[in-house]
PDB file of N, CA, C, O and CB in Angstrom:
ATOM      1  N   MET A   1      91.653 109.344  89.433  1.00  0.00           N
ATOM      2  CA  MET A   1      91.332 110.477  90.562  1.00  0.00           C
ATOM      3  C   MET A   1      92.402 111.395  91.058  1.00  0.00           C
ATOM      4  O   MET A   1      93.497 111.056  91.507  1.00  0.00           O
ATOM      5  CB  MET A   1      90.848 109.827  91.814  1.00  0.00           C
ATOM      6  N   ARG A   2      91.739 113.101  90.855  1.00  0.00           N
ATOM      7  CA  ARG A   2      92.944 113.387  90.900  1.00  0.00           C
ATOM      8  C   ARG A   2      93.638 114.138  92.354  1.00  0.00           C
ATOM      9  O   ARG A   2      92.869 114.803  93.049  1.00  0.00           O
ATOM     10  CB  ARG A   2      93.032 114.145  89.728  1.00  0.00           C
ATOM     11  N   SER A   3      94.424 114.067  92.581  1.00  0.00           N
ATOM     12  CA  SER A   3      95.073 114.466  93.851  1.00  0.00           C
ATOM     13  C   SER A   3      94.804 115.830  94.147  1.00  0.00           C
ATOM     14  O   SER A   3      94.785 116.796  93.384  1.00  0.00           O
ATOM     15  CB  SER A   3      96.527 114.267  93.835  1.00  0.00           C
ATOM     16  N   VAL A   4      94.517 115.735  95.858  1.00  0.00           N
ATOM     17  CA  VAL A   4      93.970 116.893  96.523  1.00  0.00           C
ATOM     18  C   VAL A   4      94.729 117.356  97.057  1.00  0.00           C
ATOM     19  O   VAL A   4      94.280 118.396  97.538  1.00  0.00           O
ATOM     20  CB  VAL A   4      93.068 116.836  97.271  1.00  0.00           C
ATOM     21  N   LEU A   5      96.148 117.150  97.405  1.00  0.00           N
ATOM     22  CA  LEU A   5      97.256 117.569  97.948  1.00  0.00           C
ATOM     23  C   LEU A   5      97.428 118.880  97.874  1.00  0.00           C
ATOM     24  O   LEU A   5      97.419 119.132  96.669  1.00  0.00           O
ATOM     25  CB  LEU A   5      98.225 116.995  97.492  1.00  0.00           C
ATOM     26  N   ILE A   6      97.620 120.124  98.634  1.00  0.00           N
ATOM     27  CA  ILE A   6      97.413 121.265  98.630  1.00  0.00           C
ATOM     28  C   ILE A   6      99.020 121.751  97.052  1.00  0.00           C
ATOM     29  O   ILE A   6      99.131 122.626  96.194  1.00  0.00           O
ATOM     30  CB  ILE A   6      97.476 121.844 100.607  1.00  0.00           C
ATOM     31  N   LYS A   7      99.685 120.818  97.406  1.00  0.00           N
ATOM     32  CA  LYS A   7     100.858 120.752  96.132  1.00  0.00           C
ATOM     33  C   LYS A   7     100.287 120.906  94.912  1.00  0.00           C
ATOM     34  O   LYS A   7     100.466 121.916  94.232  1.00  0.00           O
ATOM     35  CB  LYS A   7     101.672 119.373  95.985  1.00  0.00           C
ATOM     36  N   ASP A   8      99.393 119.687  94.467  1.00  0.00           N
ATOM     37  CA  ASP A   8      98.669 119.210  93.337  1.00  0.00           C
ATOM     38  C   ASP A   8      97.587 120.384  92.817  1.00  0.00           C
ATOM     39  O   ASP A   8      97.115 120.230  91.690  1.00  0.00           O
ATOM     40  CB  ASP A   8      97.926 117.811  93.771  1.00  0.00           C
ATOM     41  N   THR A   9      97.211 121.460  93.543  1.00  0.00           N
ATOM     42  CA  THR A   9      95.886 121.963  93.654  1.00  0.00           C
ATOM     43  C   THR A   9      95.820 123.372  93.658  1.00  0.00           C
ATOM     44  O   THR A   9      96.275 123.574  94.784  1.00  0.00           O
ATOM     45  CB  THR A   9      95.258 121.489  94.783  1.00  0.00           C
ATOM     46  N   THR A  10      95.598 124.391  93.237  1.00  0.00           N
ATOM     47  CA  THR A  10      95.273 125.742  93.889  1.00  0.00           C
ATOM     48  C   THR A  10      93.946 125.934  94.859  1.00  0.00           C
ATOM     49  O   THR A  10      92.941 125.227  94.784  1.00  0.00           O
ATOM     50  CB  THR A  10      95.115 126.726  92.727  1.00  0.00           C
ATOM     51  N   ARG A  11      94.138 127.018  95.776  1.00  0.00           N
ATOM     52  CA  ARG A  11      92.507 127.666  95.865  1.00  0.00           C
ATOM     53  C   ARG A  11      91.395 127.545  95.928  1.00  0.00           C
ATOM     54  O   ARG A  11      90.657 127.215  96.856  1.00  0.00           O
ATOM     55  CB  ARG A  11      92.151 128.098  95.347  1.00  0.00           C
ATOM     56  N   GLU A  12      91.121 127.958  94.370  1.00  0.00           N
ATOM     57  CA  GLU A  12      89.802 127.909  94.039  1.00  0.00           C
ATOM     58  C   GLU A  12      89.742 126.394  94.185  1.00  0.00           C
ATOM     59  O   GLU A  12      88.752 125.823  94.644  1.00  0.00           O
ATOM     60  CB  GLU A  12      89.382 128.577  92.609  1.00  0.00           C
ATOM     61  N   GLU A  13      91.115 125.613  93.673  1.00  0.00           N
ATOM     62  CA  GLU A  13      90.267 123.857  93.050  1.00  0.00           C
ATOM     63  C   GLU A  13      90.237 123.604  94.495  1.00  0.00           C
ATOM     64  O   GLU A  13      89.672 122.510  94.474  1.00  0.00           O
ATOM     65  CB  GLU A  13      91.372 122.271  91.821  1.00  0.00           C
ATOM     66  N   ARG A  14      90.484 123.892  95.943  1.00  0.00           N
ATOM     67  CA  ARG A  14      90.839 123.463  96.900  1.00  0.00           C
ATOM     68  C   ARG A  14      89.348 123.952  97.516  1.00  0.00           C
ATOM     69  O   ARG A  14      89.014 123.106  98.345  1.00  0.00           O
ATOM     70  CB  ARG A  14      92.273 123.914  97.382  1.00  0.00           C
ATOM     71  N   VAL A  15      88.783 124.542  97.456  1.00  0.00           N
ATOM     72  CA  VAL A  15      87.516 125.210  97.610  1.00  0.00           C
ATOM     73  C   VAL A  15      86.514 124.131  97.414  1.00  0.00           C
ATOM     74  O   VAL A  15      85.890 123.362  98.144  1.00  0.00           O
ATOM     75  CB  VAL A  15      87.316 126.408  96.618  1.00  0.00           C
ATOM     76  N   ARG A  16      86.641 124.470  95.663  1.00  0.00           N
ATOM     77  CA  ARG A  16      85.319 123.077  94.909  1.00  0.00           C
ATOM     78  C   ARG A  16      85.605 121.829  95.852  1.00  0.00           C
ATOM     79  O   ARG A  16      84.669 121.669  96.635  1.00  0.00           O
ATOM     80  CB  ARG A  16      85.727 122.360  92.779  1.00  0.00           C
ATOM     81  N   ILE A  17      86.737 120.796  96.022  1.00  0.00           N
ATOM     82  CA  ILE A  17      86.978 120.019  96.793  1.00  0.00           C
ATOM     83  C   ILE A  17      85.760 119.797  97.545  1.00  0.00           C
ATOM     84  O   ILE A  17      84.859 118.977  97.370  1.00  0.00           O
ATOM     85  CB  ILE A  17      88.014 120.349  97.407  1.00  0.00           C
ATOM     86  N   VAL A  18      86.021 121.258  98.959  1.00  0.00           N
ATOM     87  CA  VAL A  18      85.563 120.755 100.006  1.00  0.00           C
ATOM     88  C   VAL A  18      83.865 120.454  99.410  1.00  0.00           C
ATOM     89  O   VAL A  18      83.297 119.365  99.333  1.00  0.00           O
ATOM     90  CB  VAL A  18      85.862 121.827 101.339  1.00  0.00           C
ATOM     91  N   LYS A  19      83.330 121.821  99.041  1.00  0.00           N
ATOM     92  CA  LYS A  19      82.049 122.079  98.332  1.00  0.00           C
ATOM     93  C   LYS A  19      81.553 120.690  98.134  1.00  0.00           C
ATOM     94  O   LYS A  19      80.502 120.319  98.657  1.00  0.00           O
ATOM     95  CB  LYS A  19      82.192 122.920  96.925  1.00  0.00           C
ATOM     96  N   GLN A  20      82.165 120.042  97.516  1.00  0.00           N
ATOM     97  CA  GLN A  20      81.523 118.762  96.439  1.00  0.00           C
ATOM     98  C   GLN A  20      81.571 117.755  97.265  1.00  0.00           C
ATOM     99  O   GLN A  20      80.698 116.890  97.352  1.00  0.00           O
ATOM    100  CB  GLN A  20      82.379 118.300  94.969  1.00  0.00           C
ATOM    101  N   GLY A  21      82.908 117.827  98.117  1.00  0.00           N
ATOM    102  CA  GLY A  21      82.892 116.775  99.207  1.00  0.00           C
ATOM    103  C   GLY A  21      81.442 116.778 100.462  1.00  0.00           C
ATOM    104  O   GLY A  21      80.787 115.940 101.083  1.00  0.00           O
ATOM    105  N   LEU A  22      81.486 117.888 100.352  1.00  0.00           N
ATOM    106  CA  LEU A  22      80.330 118.499 101.098  1.00  0.00           C
ATOM    107  C   LEU A  22      78.816 118.243 100.899  1.00  0.00           C
ATOM    108  O   LEU A  22      78.004 118.226 101.824  1.00  0.00           O
ATOM    109  CB  LEU A  22      80.452 119.777 100.916  1.00  0.00           C
ATOM    110  N   SER A  23      78.430 117.983  99.167  1.00  0.00           N
ATOM    111  CA  SER A  23      76.992 118.184  98.204  1.00  0.00           C
ATOM    112  C   SER A  23      76.368 117.055  99.060  1.00  0.00           C
ATOM    113  O   SER A  23      75.168 116.798  98.976  1.00  0.00           O
ATOM    114  CB  SER A  23      77.045 117.841  96.175  1.00  0.00           C
ATOM    115  N   PHE A  24      77.009 116.543  99.692  1.00  0.00           N
ATOM    116  CA  PHE A  24      75.762 115.230 100.409  1.00  0.00           C
ATOM    117  C   PHE A  24      74.930 115.168 101.235  1.00  0.00           C
ATOM    118  O   PHE A  24      74.231 114.230 101.618  1.00  0.00           O
ATOM    119  CB  PHE A  24      76.110 114.266 100.962  1.00  0.00           C
ATOM    120  N   CYS A  25      75.021 116.551 101.628  1.00  0.00           N
ATOM    121  CA  CYS A  25      73.551 117.014 102.696  1.00  0.00           C
ATOM    122  C   CYS A  25      72.499 118.127 101.701  1.00  0.00           C
ATOM    123  O   CYS A  25      71.584 118.918 101.930  1.00  0.00           O
ATOM    124  CB  CYS A  25      74.246 118.182 104.512  1.00  0.00           C
ATOM    125  N   ASP A  26      72.907 117.862 101.056  1.00  0.00           N
ATOM    126  CA  ASP A  26      72.078 118.560  99.846  1.00  0.00           C
ATOM    127  C   ASP A  26      72.264 119.689 100.142  1.00  0.00           C
ATOM    128  O   ASP A  26      71.166 120.070  99.734  1.00  0.00           O
ATOM    129  CB  ASP A  26      70.590 118.333  99.618  1.00  0.00           C
ATOM    130  N   ASP A  27      72.763 120.673 100.547  1.00  0.00           N
ATOM    131  CA  ASP A  27      72.768 121.957 100.821  1.00  0.00           C
ATOM    132  C   ASP A  27      74.500 122.974 100.855  1.00  0.00           C
ATOM    133  O   ASP A  27      74.764 123.795 101.734  1.00  0.00           O
ATOM    134  CB  ASP A  27      71.972 121.861 102.250  1.00  0.00           C
ATOM    135  N   SER A  28      75.595 122.558  99.485  1.00  0.00           N
ATOM    136  CA  SER A  28      76.563 123.206  99.528  1.00  0.00           C
ATOM    137  C   SER A  28      76.892 124.219  99.777  1.00  0.00           C
ATOM    138  O   SER A  28      78.051 124.498  99.468  1.00  0.00           O
ATOM    139  CB  SER A  28      76.866 123.158  98.969  1.00  0.00           C
ATOM    140  N   SER A  29      76.297 124.962 100.256  1.00  0.00           N
ATOM    141  CA  SER A  29      76.760 126.424 101.134  1.00  0.00           C
ATOM    142  C   SER A  29      76.879 126.650 102.151  1.00  0.00           C
ATOM    143  O   SER A  29      77.151 127.793 102.518  1.00  0.00           O
ATOM    144  CB  SER A  29      76.209 127.345 101.123  1.00  0.00           C
ATOM    145  N   CYS A  30      76.678 125.388 103.193  1.00  0.00           N
ATOM    146  CA  CYS A  30      77.153 125.029 104.373  1.00  0.00           C
ATOM    147  C   CYS A  30      77.830 126.247 105.535  1.00  0.00           C
ATOM    148  O   CYS A  30      78.866 126.289 106.198  1.00  0.00           O
ATOM    149  CB  CYS A  30      78.137 124.021 103.936  1.00  0.00           C
ATOM    150  N   GLU A  31      76.307 127.424 105.318  1.00  0.00           N
ATOM    151  CA  GLU A  31      76.881 128.393 105.908  1.00  0.00           C
ATOM    152  C   GLU A  31      76.951 128.089 107.840  1.00  0.00           C
ATOM    153  O   GLU A  31      77.326 129.192 108.237  1.00  0.00           O
ATOM    154  CB  GLU A  31      75.974 129.731 105.340  1.00  0.00           C
ATOM    155  N   ALA A  32      76.869 127.657 108.446  1.00  0.00           N
ATOM    156  CA  ALA A  32      76.659 126.893 109.859  1.00  0.00           C
ATOM    157  C   ALA A  32      75.812 127.118 110.020  1.00  0.00           C
ATOM    158  O   ALA A  32      75.408 128.032 110.739  1.00  0.00           O
ATOM    159  CB  ALA A  32      77.255 127.015 110.980  1.00  0.00           C
ATOM    160  N   CYS A  33      75.190 126.339 109.385  1.00  0.00           N
ATOM    161  CA  CYS A  33      73.528 125.402 109.701  1.00  0.00           C
ATOM    162  C   CYS A  33      73.514 124.112 111.239  1.00  0.00           C
ATOM    163  O   CYS A  33      72.516 123.490 111.604  1.00  0.00           O
ATOM    164  CB  CYS A  33      73.194 124.080 107.808  1.00  0.00           C
ATOM    165  N   SER A  34      74.603 124.047 111.732  1.00  0.00           N
ATOM    166  CA  SER A  34      74.981 123.522 112.958  1.00  0.00           C
ATOM    167  C   SER A  34      74.117 121.871 112.693  1.00  0.00           C
ATOM    168  O   SER A  34      74.209 120.975 113.532  1.00  0.00           O
ATOM    169  CB  SER A  34      74.403 124.676 114.425  1.00  0.00           C
ATOM    170  N   GLY A  35      73.324 121.722 111.415  1.00  0.00           N
ATOM    171  CA  GLY A  35      71.976 120.313 111.106  1.00  0.00           C
ATOM    172  C   GLY A  35      73.785 118.888 111.161  1.00  0.00           C
ATOM    173  O   GLY A  35      73.892 117.878 111.857  1.00  0.00           O
ATOM    174  N   CYS A  36      74.661 119.382 110.301  1.00  0.00           N
ATOM    175  CA  CYS A  36      75.506 118.302 110.318  1.00  0.00           C
ATOM    176  C   CYS A  36      76.178 117.009 111.134  1.00  0.00           C
ATOM    177  O   CYS A  36      77.115 117.200 111.909  1.00  0.00           O
ATOM    178  CB  CYS A  36      76.125 118.784 110.101  1.00  0.00           C
ATOM    179  N   SER A  37      75.795 116.082 110.973  1.00  0.00           N
ATOM    180  CA  SER A  37      76.591 115.239 111.483  1.00  0.00           C
ATOM    181  C   SER A  37      78.056 115.687 112.335  1.00  0.00           C
ATOM    182  O   SER A  37      78.620 115.066 113.236  1.00  0.00           O
ATOM    183  CB  SER A  37      76.803 114.476 110.385  1.00  0.00           C
ATOM    184  N   MET A  38      78.300 116.526 111.923  1.00  0.00           N
ATOM    185  CA  MET A  38      80.541 116.667 112.230  1.00  0.00           C
ATOM    186  C   MET A  38      80.255 117.972 113.253  1.00  0.00           C
ATOM    187  O   MET A  38      81.156 118.598 113.812  1.00  0.00           O
ATOM    188  CB  MET A  38      82.117 117.428 110.122  1.00  0.00           C
ATOM    189  N   GLY A  39      78.621 118.293 113.400  1.00  0.00           N
ATOM    190  CA  GLY A  39      79.198 119.287 114.644  1.00  0.00           C
ATOM    191  C   GLY A  39      80.071 120.314 114.777  1.00  0.00           C
ATOM    192  O   GLY A  39      80.480 120.715 115.867  1.00  0.00           O
ATOM    193  N   VAL A  40      80.326 120.686 113.900  1.00  0.00           N
ATOM    194  CA  VAL A  40      81.209 121.548 113.880  1.00  0.00           C
ATOM    195  C   VAL A  40      80.635 122.627 113.546  1.00  0.00           C
ATOM    196  O   VAL A  40      81.195 122.963 112.503  1.00  0.00           O
ATOM    197  CB  VAL A  40      82.176 121.275 113.204  1.00  0.00           C
ATOM    198  N   GLY A  41      79.497 123.721 113.916  1.00  0.00           N
ATOM    199  CA  GLY A  41      78.754 124.848 112.912  1.00  0.00           C
ATOM    200  C   GLY A  41      79.063 125.084 111.677  1.00  0.00           C
ATOM    201  O   GLY A  41      78.385 124.746 110.706  1.00  0.00           O
ATOM    202  N   SER A  42      80.218 125.741 111.652  1.00  0.00           N
ATOM    203  CA  SER A  42      80.772 126.046 110.080  1.00  0.00           C
ATOM    204  C   SER A  42      81.782 125.265 109.938  1.00  0.00           C
ATOM    205  O   SER A  42      82.817 125.179 110.598  1.00  0.00           O
ATOM    206  CB  SER A  42      81.281 127.521 109.696  1.00  0.00           C
ATOM    207  N   ILE A  43      81.255 124.442 108.623  1.00  0.00           N
ATOM    208  CA  ILE A  43      82.262 123.518 107.980  1.00  0.00           C
ATOM    209  C   ILE A  43      83.601 124.433 107.196  1.00  0.00           C
ATOM    210  O   ILE A  43      84.801 124.380 107.462  1.00  0.00           O
ATOM    211  CB  ILE A  43      81.347 122.541 106.780  1.00  0.00           C
ATOM    212  N   GLU A  44      82.864 125.287 106.121  1.00  0.00           N
ATOM    213  CA  GLU A  44      83.958 125.880 106.027  1.00  0.00           C
ATOM    214  C   GLU A  44      85.275 126.318 106.766  1.00  0.00           C
ATOM    215  O   GLU A  44      86.436 126.168 106.384  1.00  0.00           O
ATOM    216  CB  GLU A  44      83.588 126.522 105.750  1.00  0.00           C
ATOM    217  N   ALA A  45      84.695 127.029 108.184  1.00  0.00           N
ATOM    218  CA  ALA A  45      85.892 127.354 109.271  1.00  0.00           C
ATOM    219  C   ALA A  45      86.423 126.182 109.391  1.00  0.00           C
ATOM    220  O   ALA A  45      87.619 126.330 109.643  1.00  0.00           O
ATOM    221  CB  ALA A  45      85.519 127.919 110.742  1.00  0.00           C
ATOM    222  N   MET A  46      86.073 124.857 109.327  1.00  0.00           N
ATOM    223  CA  MET A  46      86.710 123.488 109.784  1.00  0.00           C
ATOM    224  C   MET A  46      87.948 123.358 108.756  1.00  0.00           C
ATOM    225  O   MET A  46      89.103 123.078 109.078  1.00  0.00           O
ATOM    226  CB  MET A  46      85.548 122.068 109.660  1.00  0.00           C
ATOM    227  N   TYR A  47      87.367 123.678 107.158  1.00  0.00           N
ATOM    228  CA  TYR A  47      88.750 123.486 106.373  1.00  0.00           C
ATOM    229  C   TYR A  47      89.493 124.471 105.438  1.00  0.00           C
ATOM    230  O   TYR A  47      90.178 124.241 104.442  1.00  0.00           O
ATOM    231  CB  TYR A  47      88.580 122.431 105.556  1.00  0.00           C
ATOM    232  N   LYS A  48      89.092 125.880 106.174  1.00  0.00           N
ATOM    233  CA  LYS A  48      90.090 126.475 106.390  1.00  0.00           C
ATOM    234  C   LYS A  48      90.772 126.684 106.455  1.00  0.00           C
ATOM    235  O   LYS A  48      91.078 127.771 105.967  1.00  0.00           O
ATOM    236  CB  LYS A  48      90.293 126.653 106.593  1.00  0.00           C
ATOM    237  N   PRO A  49      92.096 125.630 107.339  1.00  0.00           N
ATOM    238  CA  PRO A  49      92.938 125.326 106.954  1.00  0.00           C
ATOM    239  C   PRO A  49      93.554 124.918 105.654  1.00  0.00           C
ATOM    240  O   PRO A  49      94.547 125.391 105.101  1.00  0.00           O
ATOM    241  CB  PRO A  49      92.945 124.875 107.530  1.00  0.00           C
ATOM    242  N   TYR A  50      92.808 123.997 105.298  1.00  0.00           N
ATOM    243  CA  TYR A  50      93.392 122.824 103.534  1.00  0.00           C
ATOM    244  C   TYR A  50      93.191 124.350 102.556  1.00  0.00           C
ATOM    245  O   TYR A  50      94.029 124.833 101.795  1.00  0.00           O
ATOM    246  CB  TYR A  50      91.595 120.793 102.678  1.00  0.00           C
ATOM    247  N   ILE A  51      91.896 124.848 102.853  1.00  0.00           N
ATOM    248  CA  ILE A  51      91.714 126.228 101.721  1.00  0.00           C
ATOM    249  C   ILE A  51      93.013 126.859 101.149  1.00  0.00           C
ATOM    250  O   ILE A  51      93.438 127.041 100.008  1.00  0.00           O
ATOM    251  CB  ILE A  51      90.952 127.588 102.500  1.00  0.00           C
ATOM    252  N   ASP A  52      93.684 127.236 102.965  1.00  0.00           N
ATOM    253  CA  ASP A  52      94.541 128.131 103.174  1.00  0.00           C
ATOM    254  C   ASP A  52      96.402 127.352 102.194  1.00  0.00           C
ATOM    255  O   ASP A  52      97.535 127.686 101.848  1.00  0.00           O
ATOM    256  CB  ASP A  52      94.438 128.345 105.180  1.00  0.00           C
ATOM    257  N   GLY A  53      95.576 126.366 102.217  1.00  0.00           N
ATOM    258  CA  GLY A  53      97.189 126.033 102.355  1.00  0.00           C
ATOM    259  C   GLY A  53      97.781 125.614 103.159  1.00  0.00           C
ATOM    260  O   GLY A  53      98.846 125.121 102.787  1.00  0.00           O
ATOM    261  N   GLU A  54      97.519 125.563 104.459  1.00  0.00           N
ATOM    262  CA  GLU A  54      98.108 125.385 105.936  1.00  0.00           C
ATOM    263  C   GLU A  54      97.605 123.909 106.220  1.00  0.00           C
ATOM    264  O   GLU A  54      98.004 123.727 107.370  1.00  0.00           O
ATOM    265  CB  GLU A  54      97.473 126.613 107.181  1.00  0.00           C
ATOM    266  N   LEU A  55      97.049 122.920 105.879  1.00  0.00           N
ATOM    267  CA  LEU A  55      97.075 121.812 106.046  1.00  0.00           C
ATOM    268  C   LEU A  55      96.649 120.739 105.483  1.00  0.00           C
ATOM    269  O   LEU A  55      95.421 120.835 105.469  1.00  0.00           O
ATOM    270  CB  LEU A  55      96.854 121.795 106.737  1.00  0.00           C
ATOM    271  N   GLU A  56      97.063 119.481 104.870  1.00  0.00           N
ATOM    272  CA  GLU A  56      96.352 118.715 104.063  1.00  0.00           C
ATOM    273  C   GLU A  56      94.700 118.049 104.608  1.00  0.00           C
ATOM    274  O   GLU A  56      94.356 117.856 105.774  1.00  0.00           O
ATOM    275  CB  GLU A  56      97.397 117.638 103.770  1.00  0.00           C
ATOM    276  N   LEU A  57      93.935 117.815 103.427  1.00  0.00           N
ATOM    277  CA  LEU A  57      92.339 117.236 103.815  1.00  0.00           C
ATOM    278  C   LEU A  57      92.213 116.752 105.258  1.00  0.00           C
ATOM    279  O   LEU A  57      91.533 117.122 106.215  1.00  0.00           O
ATOM    280  CB  LEU A  57      91.878 115.856 102.848  1.00  0.00           C
ATOM    281  N   ARG A  58      93.378 115.511 105.008  1.00  0.00           N
ATOM    282  CA  ARG A  58      93.556 114.469 105.654  1.00  0.00           C
ATOM    283  C   ARG A  58      93.794 114.588 106.563  1.00  0.00           C
ATOM    284  O   ARG A  58      93.345 113.774 107.369  1.00  0.00           O
ATOM    285  CB  ARG A  58      94.126 113.818 105.373  1.00  0.00           C
ATOM    286  N   GLU A  59      94.864 115.941 107.151  1.00  0.00           N
ATOM    287  CA  GLU A  59      95.081 116.063 108.818  1.00  0.00           C
ATOM    288  C   GLU A  59      94.485 117.205 109.553  1.00  0.00           C
ATOM    289  O   GLU A  59      94.906 117.632 110.629  1.00  0.00           O
ATOM    290  CB  GLU A  59      96.584 116.188 109.181  1.00  0.00           C
ATOM    291  N   VAL A  60      93.036 117.864 108.601  1.00  0.00           N
ATOM    292  CA  VAL A  60      92.179 118.080 108.988  1.00  0.00           C
ATOM    293  C   VAL A  60      91.054 117.360 109.487  1.00  0.00           C
ATOM    294  O   VAL A  60      90.400 117.367 110.530  1.00  0.00           O
ATOM    295  CB  VAL A  60      92.074 118.595 108.438  1.00  0.00           C
ATOM    296  N   ASN A  61      91.043 116.884 108.662  1.00  0.00           N
ATOM    297  CA  ASN A  61      90.135 115.470 109.625  1.00  0.00           C
ATOM    298  C   ASN A  61      90.191 114.855 110.386  1.00  0.00           C
ATOM    299  O   ASN A  61      89.243 114.277 110.919  1.00  0.00           O
ATOM    300  CB  ASN A  61      89.872 114.565 109.390  1.00  0.00           C
ATOM    301  N   MET A  62      91.860 114.759 110.807  1.00  0.00           N
ATOM    302  CA  MET A  62      92.443 114.434 111.866  1.00  0.00           C
ATOM    303  C   MET A  62      92.378 114.020 112.626  1.00  0.00           C
ATOM    304  O   MET A  62      92.367 112.911 113.160  1.00  0.00           O
ATOM    305  CB  MET A  62      92.696 114.772 112.209  1.00  0.00           C
ATOM    306  N   LEU A  63      92.277 115.684 112.884  1.00  0.00           N
ATOM    307  CA  LEU A  63      92.346 116.786 113.764  1.00  0.00           C
ATOM    308  C   LEU A  63      91.171 116.572 114.300  1.00  0.00           C
ATOM    309  O   LEU A  63      91.193 116.455 115.525  1.00  0.00           O
ATOM    310  CB  LEU A  63      92.566 118.151 113.227  1.00  0.00           C
ATOM    311  N   HIS A  64      89.397 116.416 113.406  1.00  0.00           N
ATOM    312  CA  HIS A  64      88.880 116.752 113.888  1.00  0.00           C
ATOM    313  C   HIS A  64      88.506 115.366 114.896  1.00  0.00           C
ATOM    314  O   HIS A  64      88.052 115.269 116.036  1.00  0.00           O
ATOM    315  CB  HIS A  64      88.201 117.493 113.125  1.00  0.00           C
ATOM    316  N   ALA A  65      88.941 114.376 113.866  1.00  0.00           N
ATOM    317  CA  ALA A  65      87.859 113.280 114.731  1.00  0.00           C
ATOM    318  C   ALA A  65      88.983 112.811 116.500  1.00  0.00           C
ATOM    319  O   ALA A  65      88.706 112.130 117.487  1.00  0.00           O
ATOM    320  CB  ALA A  65      87.531 111.228 113.252  1.00  0.00           C
ATOM    321  N   ALA A  66      89.929 113.424 116.191  1.00  0.00           N
ATOM    322  CA  ALA A  66      90.682 113.261 117.317  1.00  0.00           C
ATOM    323  C   ALA A  66      89.988 113.809 118.663  1.00  0.00           C
ATOM    324  O   ALA A  66      89.943 113.319 119.791  1.00  0.00           O
ATOM    325  CB  ALA A  66      91.972 113.918 117.054  1.00  0.00           C
ATOM    326  N   LYS A  67      89.231 115.538 117.901  1.00  0.00           N
ATOM    327  CA  LYS A  67      88.566 116.058 119.323  1.00  0.00           C
ATOM    328  C   LYS A  67      87.347 115.846 119.340  1.00  0.00           C
ATOM    329  O   LYS A  67      86.769 116.443 120.249  1.00  0.00           O
ATOM    330  CB  LYS A  67      88.667 117.472 119.671  1.00  0.00           C
ATOM    331  N   ALA A  68      86.330 114.850 118.296  1.00  0.00           N
ATOM    332  CA  ALA A  68      85.392 114.408 118.172  1.00  0.00           C
ATOM    333  C   ALA A  68      84.849 113.639 119.401  1.00  0.00           C
ATOM    334  O   ALA A  68      83.958 113.651 120.250  1.00  0.00           O
ATOM    335  CB  ALA A  68      85.524 113.861 117.156  1.00  0.00           C
ATOM    336  N   TYR A  69      86.151 112.829 118.887  1.00  0.00           N
ATOM    337  CA  TYR A  69      85.402 111.297 119.237  1.00  0.00           C
ATOM    338  C   TYR A  69      86.083 110.915 120.655  1.00  0.00           C
ATOM    339  O   TYR A  69      87.193 111.425 120.810  1.00  0.00           O
ATOM    340  CB  TYR A  69      85.796 109.876 117.895  1.00  0.00           C
ATOM    341  N   VAL A  70      85.684 110.229 121.555  1.00  0.00           N
ATOM    342  CA  VAL A  70      86.029 109.743 123.248  1.00  0.00           C
ATOM    343  C   VAL A  70      86.512 108.233 122.778  1.00  0.00           C
ATOM    344  O   VAL A  70      85.680 107.355 122.551  1.00  0.00           O
ATOM    345  CB  VAL A  70      84.343 109.712 124.629  1.00  0.00           C
ATOM    346  N   HIS A  71      87.428 108.092 122.698  1.00  0.00           N
ATOM    347  CA  HIS A  71      87.511 106.357 123.202  1.00  0.00           C
ATOM    348  C   HIS A  71      87.212 105.657 124.507  1.00  0.00           C
ATOM    349  O   HIS A  71      87.525 106.025 125.639  1.00  0.00           O
ATOM    350  CB  HIS A  71      88.833 105.901 123.118  1.00  0.00           C
ATOM    351  N   GLY A  72      86.501 104.503 124.109  1.00  0.00           N
ATOM    352  CA  GLY A  72      86.440 103.514 125.653  1.00  0.00           C
ATOM    353  C   GLY A  72      84.614 103.878 125.613  1.00  0.00           C
ATOM    354  O   GLY A  72      83.878 103.442 126.498  1.00  0.00           O
TER     355      GLY A  72
END
């Protein structure tokens, strides 16, 4: 498996990684349909910090999980 770390990928590869990872919903365009269980509206907006090289993929997912899930 290839690395998905920012230091090991180009911006274009990160776009492809995000789209490929989201292909499970049968609509890889993810244009703010708000129909997915992620509940973020625009998936591309959610992963923009990763695509732009600002946050690692795991950091984006952890930040979303911290905001989306209520403990207890």
